[in-house]
C-alpha atoms as one frame of an Amber mdcrd trajectory, in Angstrom:
protein
   2.210  28.057   4.851   1.345  24.590   5.050  -0.118  25.005   1.826   3.176
  26.642   0.358   5.125  23.675   2.043   2.571  21.120   0.153   2.887  22.909
  -3.038   6.825  22.436  -2.964   6.431  18.627  -2.233   4.445  18.176  -5.274
   7.000  20.122  -7.241   9.365  17.773  -6.180   8.053  15.399  -7.913   7.131
  16.648 -10.873  10.321  14.904 -12.768  10.636  12.211 -10.562  10.766   8.928
 -12.651  10.131   6.907  -9.212   6.479   7.764  -9.395   5.959   6.167 -12.974
   8.065   2.992 -11.495   6.026   2.907  -8.818   2.632   2.780 -11.228   4.211
   0.116 -13.420   5.336  -2.127  -9.921   1.318  -2.035  -8.908  -0.123  -2.153
 -12.395   1.735  -5.505 -12.779  -0.840  -6.357  -9.701  -4.305  -6.538 -12.327
  -2.164  -8.323 -14.969  -1.046 -11.459 -12.979  -4.876 -11.761 -11.516  -6.165
 -11.354 -15.331  -3.546 -14.339 -16.265  -4.676 -16.612 -13.063  -8.268 -15.730
 -14.179  -7.520 -17.058 -17.902  -5.840 -20.130 -16.910  -8.521 -21.325 -14.622
 -11.247 -20.481 -17.719  -8.825 -22.218 -20.091  -7.131 -24.926 -18.462  -6.844
 -27.005 -21.148  -4.864 -23.823 -23.468  -3.070 -22.956 -20.506  -1.659 -26.625
 -19.859  -0.605 -26.315 -23.413   1.707 -23.374 -22.941   3.425 -24.771 -19.588
   1.390 -22.428 -17.472   0.289 -25.085 -15.202  -3.904 -24.536 -15.358  -4.433
 -27.882 -13.719  -2.801 -26.412 -10.244  -4.480 -22.890 -10.791  -7.957 -25.120
 -10.529  -6.735 -26.812  -7.204  -6.174 -23.500  -5.820 -10.011 -23.046  -5.398
  -9.585 -19.712  -7.761 -12.724 -19.051  -9.946 -13.072 -17.265 -12.866 -15.326
 -14.682 -11.719 -16.055 -10.925 -10.619 -16.370 -11.428  -7.042 -13.183 -13.679
  -7.075 -11.049 -11.162  -9.245 -12.011  -7.932  -7.024 -11.053 -10.359  -3.613
  -7.564 -10.799  -5.266  -7.371  -6.969  -6.018  -7.716  -6.494  -2.703  -5.215
  -8.996  -2.160  -2.694  -6.880  -4.512  -3.404  -3.880  -2.996  -3.460  -4.499
   0.768  -0.337  -6.884   0.842   1.640  -5.137  -2.097   0.559  -1.603  -1.053
   1.912  -2.098   2.841   5.572  -2.509   1.359   4.916   0.002  -2.003   3.681
   2.280   0.532   7.146   1.720   2.564   8.701   2.567  -0.592   7.080   5.518
  -1.419   7.254   7.005   1.817  10.878   5.854   2.734  11.534   8.127  -0.623
   9.644  11.196   0.252  10.926  11.188   3.266  14.360  10.000   2.864  15.606
  11.721  -0.452  16.123  14.723   1.974  19.041  13.009   3.471  20.214  11.121
   0.414  20.219  14.415  -1.631  22.125  16.643   0.849  19.432  18.614   1.209
  18.170  17.884   5.193  20.174  20.420   6.386  18.591  22.968   3.861  15.104
  21.819   5.313  15.863  21.870   8.798  17.008  25.328   8.761  14.067  26.668
   7.252  12.255  29.271   9.432   9.016  26.732   8.848   7.645  24.826  11.717
   9.333  21.254  11.301   5.713  19.753  11.810   4.387  21.326   8.658   7.022
  19.216   6.535   5.742  16.077   7.904   2.182  16.615   7.309   2.987  17.824
   3.919   4.923  14.594   3.401   2.058  12.299   4.105  -0.454  14.288   2.354
   2.171  14.142  -1.049   2.260   9.925  -0.030  -1.324  10.039   0.306  -2.010
  11.519  -3.283   0.504   9.322  -4.460  -1.206   6.391  -2.964  -4.868   7.346
  -4.088  -3.789   7.605  -7.779  -2.065   4.482  -7.948  -4.915   2.635  -6.472
  -7.380   4.622  -8.572  -5.393   3.901 -11.803  -4.991   0.011 -10.601  -9.080
  -0.180 -10.048  -9.781   0.938 -13.694  -7.198  -1.313 -14.566  -8.805  -4.584
 -13.399 -12.293  -3.142 -14.738 -10.651  -3.315 -17.949  -9.491  -6.125 -18.281
 -11.920  -8.042 -16.148 -14.423  -6.571 -19.120 -12.126  -7.789 -21.820 -11.875
 -11.294 -20.518 -15.654 -10.991 -20.091 -15.601 -12.298 -16.573 -19.476 -13.497
 -15.184 -20.843 -12.183 -12.385 -20.523  -9.089 -12.967 -23.280  -6.376 -11.051
 -23.610  -2.927 -10.039 -23.641  -4.799  -6.180 -20.240  -6.529  -6.900 -18.710
  -3.794  -8.096 -19.630  -1.557  -5.444 -18.130  -4.457  -3.074 -15.215  -4.856
  -4.542 -14.118  -1.163  -4.804 -14.925  -0.628  -1.718 -12.650  -3.456  -0.217
 -10.163  -1.787  -2.060 -10.763   1.625  -0.684 -10.430  -0.090   2.465  -7.564
  -1.955   2.654  -5.594   0.977   0.428  -6.640   3.053   3.243  -5.762   0.577
   6.370  -2.058   0.376   4.598  -1.703   3.884   4.471  -2.597   4.666   7.708
   0.794   2.748   8.800   3.190   4.600   7.141   3.865   7.132   9.342   5.951
   5.121  11.596   8.090   4.040   8.406   8.221   7.578   8.168   9.464   7.723
  11.403  12.024   4.841  10.841  13.310   6.993   7.667  14.154  10.019   9.895
  15.742   8.172  11.983  17.818   5.960   9.892  18.404   8.878   7.560  18.155
   7.450   4.117  16.153   4.174   2.272  17.234   1.175   3.578  15.875   1.060
   7.475  12.302   2.045   6.285  12.437  -0.649   3.584  14.024  -3.425   6.093
  11.467  -2.431   8.854   8.581  -2.910   6.300   9.776  -6.290   5.254  10.040
  -7.288   8.605   6.700  -5.828   9.665   5.080  -7.962   6.385   6.369 -11.197
   7.750   5.727 -10.371  11.588   1.751  -9.524  10.588   1.563 -12.818   8.744
   2.991 -14.891  11.386   0.811 -12.701  14.154  -2.242 -13.061  11.596  -2.350
 -16.942  12.349  -2.715 -16.038  16.051  -5.486 -14.954  18.006  -3.840 -11.245
  18.244  -4.156 -10.625  15.166  -7.039  -8.306  15.168  -4.949  -6.174  17.933
  -1.669  -6.176  15.621  -1.226  -3.120  13.150   0.482  -5.219  10.499  -1.847
  -7.633  10.584  -5.279  -6.262  10.118  -5.351  -6.262   6.462  -4.020  -9.902
   5.746  -6.598 -10.647   8.355  -9.477  -8.895   6.368  -8.633 -10.114   2.618
  -8.164 -13.535   4.153  -4.561 -14.046   3.379  -4.378 -15.843   7.205  -7.633
 -17.111   7.001 -11.333 -16.254   5.961 -11.900 -13.129   4.751 -13.906 -10.447
   6.782 -16.429  -8.990   5.778 -15.584  -5.701   8.139 -12.787  -4.424  10.411
 -13.546  -4.842  14.123 -13.838  -1.564  16.011 -10.937  -2.751  17.998  -9.040
  -2.953  14.821  -9.760   0.577  13.466  -8.613   1.831  17.361  -5.317   0.000
  16.984  -4.738   1.442  13.283  -5.723   4.945  14.527  -3.546   5.071  17.549
  -0.973   3.760  15.310  -1.536   6.390  12.311  -1.234   9.163  15.067   1.679
   7.588  17.024   3.576   7.855  14.187   2.874  11.289  13.006   3.559  12.476
  16.766   6.901  10.518  16.887   8.126  11.566  13.523   7.286  15.511  14.292
   9.003  14.941  17.959  12.007  13.480  16.177  12.407  16.380  13.695  11.819
  19.447  16.078  14.662  18.223  17.846  17.116  16.893  15.034  19.976  18.642
  14.149  21.434  17.420  10.814  25.424  18.066   9.857  25.727  17.386   6.502
């Protein structure tokens, strides 16, 4: 039964243009990073083009592969938390917007299967996006002939990118719950924006390792010095947030009644 529900959810995305829009949105990240790398390396030429190369140099950015991968983790981590909220809001919220929630809730299928299947679809969607932008990053970096490349640097860069992508994904069941409560797209997107801001604020305090939406900013260094690993306590917090989000979404749908 679960396999059939998953297959059905994937079929719903077969002709959905939103998948391509999400890919285009995230693909802008590596392009922007490559532009910054070029500005730092060619400040004179960038200045003549009005790209403010002098200010780019003052930011402390260096045109090297380690710096390039650090910025990729920033894009996937921070941008990913917002983009994933959009993905999950679409996967769960389209049932209410399209008026199909009443059909879903009336089917003789355990409602928990729909929750798990939609999360699997969101995970696959996110994995494809991350893989695509990682490949794009390598292609652009090689085209720029950035210095400092090695197998070790590439492995660490990919590892950090996948790590922040995984942490960002583990927060989305809460967004799914907000989507089912709000029965649409706007509540989860508003929640995601609020958590992004709050995570940045809390990230500047000593509570950052214990607040789920501050863990990605803390790891990538957007609220301080980058961490080398995710603290064990933070792993527990993220795991509990993931499980609590799934449980809350399933509990809500089990007792939900749609009168569309």
